[in-house]
C-alpha positions as a printed NumPy array, in Angstrom:
array([[-17.475,   7.691,  25.226],
       [-16.182,   7.969,  21.666],
       [-16.61 ,   5.335,  19.015],
       [-12.828,   4.946,  18.611],
       [-12.53 ,   4.234,  22.337],
       [-14.946,   1.351,  21.876],
       [-12.949,   0.042,  18.921],
       [ -9.73 ,   0.175,  20.909],
       [-11.396,  -1.805,  23.697],
       [-12.846,  -4.368,  21.239],
       [-13.203,  -7.66 ,  22.99 ],
       [-13.2  ,  -6.146,  26.479],
       [-16.594,  -4.444,  26.221],
       [-19.206,  -6.159,  28.413],
       [-21.282,  -8.466,  26.276],
       [-25.039,  -8.46 ,  26.505],
       [-27.413, -11.33 ,  25.899],
       [-28.601, -10.993,  22.309],
       [-31.153, -13.161,  20.566],
       [-29.696, -15.975,  18.507],
       [-30.58 , -16.624,  14.884],
       [-32.516, -19.723,  15.857],
       [-34.815, -17.773,  18.153],
       [-34.69 , -17.483,  21.881],
       [-32.047, -15.833,  23.979],
       [-28.537, -17.211,  24.29 ],
       [-25.746, -15.729,  26.394],
       [-22.853, -14.404,  24.306],
       [-19.275, -14.752,  25.467],
       [-16.422, -12.479,  24.345],
       [-17.183,  -9.915,  21.656],
       [-19.413, -12.111,  19.539],
       [-21.88 ,  -9.307,  18.866],
       [-20.044,  -5.995,  19.251],
       [-22.666,  -4.045,  17.306],
       [-25.473,  -5.221,  19.562],
       [-23.383,  -4.466,  22.646],
       [-22.47 ,  -0.99 ,  21.408],
       [-26.07 ,  -0.157,  20.553],
       [-27.372,  -1.51 ,  23.85 ],
       [-24.676,   0.35 ,  25.77 ],
       [-25.421,   3.533,  23.813],
       [-29.134,   3.257,  24.456],
       [-28.551,   3.057,  28.192],
       [-25.769,   5.667,  28.297],
       [-26.694,   9.311,  28.857],
       [-26.112,  11.441,  25.775],
       [-23.293,  13.954,  26.214],
       [-23.863,  15.685,  22.892],
       [-27.598,  16.064,  23.206],
       [-30.171,  14.673,  20.863],
       [-29.011,  14.481,  17.279],
       [-32.392,  14.051,  15.712],
       [-34.383,  15.458,  18.589],
       [-37.055,  12.783,  18.437],
       [-35.296,   9.685,  19.738],
       [-34.643,   6.656,  17.58 ],
       [-31.498,   5.367,  15.957],
       [-29.761,   8.744,  15.647],
       [-30.008,   9.219,  19.418],
       [-28.348,   5.812,  19.84 ],
       [-25.6  ,   6.4  ,  17.269],
       [-25.22 ,  10.132,  17.982],
       [-22.746,   9.846,  20.887],
       [-20.525,   7.625,  18.737],
       [-20.487,   9.772,  15.592],
       [-18.257,  12.625,  16.691],
       [-16.638,  13.219,  13.3  ],
       [-19.552,  14.953,  11.581],
       [-20.745,  18.307,  12.811],
       [-22.744,  20.109,  10.129],
       [-22.317,  23.886,  10.181],
       [-25.184,  26.004,  11.356],
       [-26.961,  27.612,   8.402],
       [-26.351,  31.145,   9.702],
       [-22.765,  30.59 ,  10.895],
       [-20.397,  33.528,  10.409],
       [-18.562,  33.218,   7.106],
       [-20.913,  30.511,   5.786],
       [-21.188,  32.285,   2.432],
       [-17.44 ,  32.841,   1.945],
       [-15.271,  30.806,  -0.383],
       [-13.052,  27.986,   0.869],
       [ -9.891,  30.092,   0.876],
       [-11.673,  33.088,   2.39 ],
       [-12.175,  31.254,   5.677],
       [ -8.506,  30.391,   6.115],
       [ -6.554,  32.114,   8.845],
       [ -2.824,  32.788,   9.002],
       [ -2.09 ,  29.421,  10.663],
       [ -4.069,  27.622,   7.964],
       [ -2.078,  29.388,   5.233],
       [  1.149,  28.473,   7.025],
       [  0.143,  24.826,   7.231],
       [ -0.862,  24.9  ,   3.565],
       [  2.519,  26.405,   2.619],
       [  4.438,  23.855,   4.695],
       [  2.402,  21.064,   3.117],
       [  3.191,  22.453,  -0.349],
       [  6.905,  22.617,   0.443],
       [  6.775,  19.025,   1.702],
       [  5.011,  17.926,  -1.48 ],
       [  7.59 ,  19.699,  -3.648],
       [ 10.395,  18.002,  -1.678],
       [  8.738,  14.611,  -2.176],
       [  8.43 ,  15.23 ,  -5.923],
       [ 12.108,  16.232,  -6.152],
       [ 13.103,  13.143,  -4.14 ],
       [ 11.058,  10.899,  -6.453],
       [ 12.699,  12.545,  -9.486],
       [ 16.184,  11.922,  -8.079],
       [ 15.332,   8.309,  -7.22 ],
       [ 14.048,   7.795, -10.756],
       [ 17.324,   9.133, -12.217],
       [ 19.307,   6.853,  -9.893],
       [ 17.18 ,   3.854, -10.901],
       [ 17.803,   4.611, -14.602],
       [ 21.56 ,   4.829, -14.005],
       [ 21.503,   1.548, -12.088],
       [ 19.528,  -0.158, -14.872],
       [ 22.013,   1.107, -17.466],
       [ 24.916,  -0.216, -15.381],
       [ 23.23 ,  -3.61 , -14.956],
       [ 22.578,  -3.85 , -18.701],
       [ 26.229,  -3.109, -19.444],
       [ 27.375,  -5.682, -16.885],
       [ 24.981,  -8.278, -18.346],
       [ 26.141,  -7.625, -21.902],
       [ 29.813,  -7.788, -20.88 ],
       [ 29.23 , -11.032, -18.978],
       [ 27.301, -12.535, -21.909],
       [ 30.066, -11.617, -24.378],
       [ 32.688, -13.154, -22.084],
       [ 30.671, -16.364, -21.68 ],
       [ 30.211, -16.681, -25.446],
       [ 33.925, -16.108, -26.036],
       [ 34.828, -18.683, -23.367],
       [ 32.458, -21.28 , -24.853],
       [ 33.754, -20.721, -28.379],
       [ 37.382, -20.985, -27.22 ],
       [ 36.673, -24.279, -25.438],
       [ 34.778, -25.552, -28.498],
       [ 37.705, -24.741, -30.777],
       [ 40.236, -26.318, -28.381],
       [ 38.238, -29.566, -28.15 ],
       [ 37.66 , -29.658, -31.907],
       [ 41.375, -29.145, -32.679],
       [ 42.257, -31.913, -30.223],
       [ 39.743, -34.257, -31.891],
       [ 41.034, -33.243, -35.296],
       [ 44.463, -34.651, -34.465],
       [ 43.068, -37.781, -32.767],
       [ 40.449, -38.606, -35.418],
       [ 42.469, -37.501, -38.443],
       [ 40.041, -34.75 , -39.519],
       [ 41.078, -32.202, -42.123],
       [ 41.333, -28.523, -41.297],
       [ 38.205, -27.81 , -43.388],
       [ 36.154, -30.418, -41.523],
       [ 37.283, -29.078, -38.142],
       [ 36.538, -25.491, -39.136],
       [ 33.089, -26.499, -40.48 ],
       [ 32.32 , -28.199, -37.153],
       [ 33.432, -25.096, -35.213],
       [ 31.39 , -22.752, -37.439],
       [ 28.329, -24.962, -37.059],
       [ 28.464, -25.208, -33.227],
       [ 29.878, -21.881, -32.098],
       [ 27.684, -19.322, -30.336],
       [ 26.908, -15.932, -31.811],
       [ 25.139, -12.91 , -30.542]])
């Protein structure tokens, strides 16, 4: 049984009685000690890959679950060749397809970056246009109110213009 199979069945693996931290033996319910269960199940399961260390111990327990590492035999054919020397035609094809995919991803990222710059430029222009319009609208309202007060309060043109110049917005 592979280690990934045990992970996929996490919580459904039979739970063994493991010693508690306080001493003594307490029954465990659910997957409260999955490591202990996996090691106990591995110790009782027959090894399908043979002995990893050859002398028993922890490697014989963990061996059936570590299927990802298979060291090459020291005298394996092609052991002294370079990395690219061991590649077959299918490997070169996969490498080429991977390179083409990478180049396509780089081009796509480049195009997205150009689009993002154009969008930022457009948003800046829209912001600046909106800001200029808001300032113009505020200043027009300020001048209209000031001219209306000028007539009602009897202000001179110089006083009204000084008030407008003092309170108008600028960019």
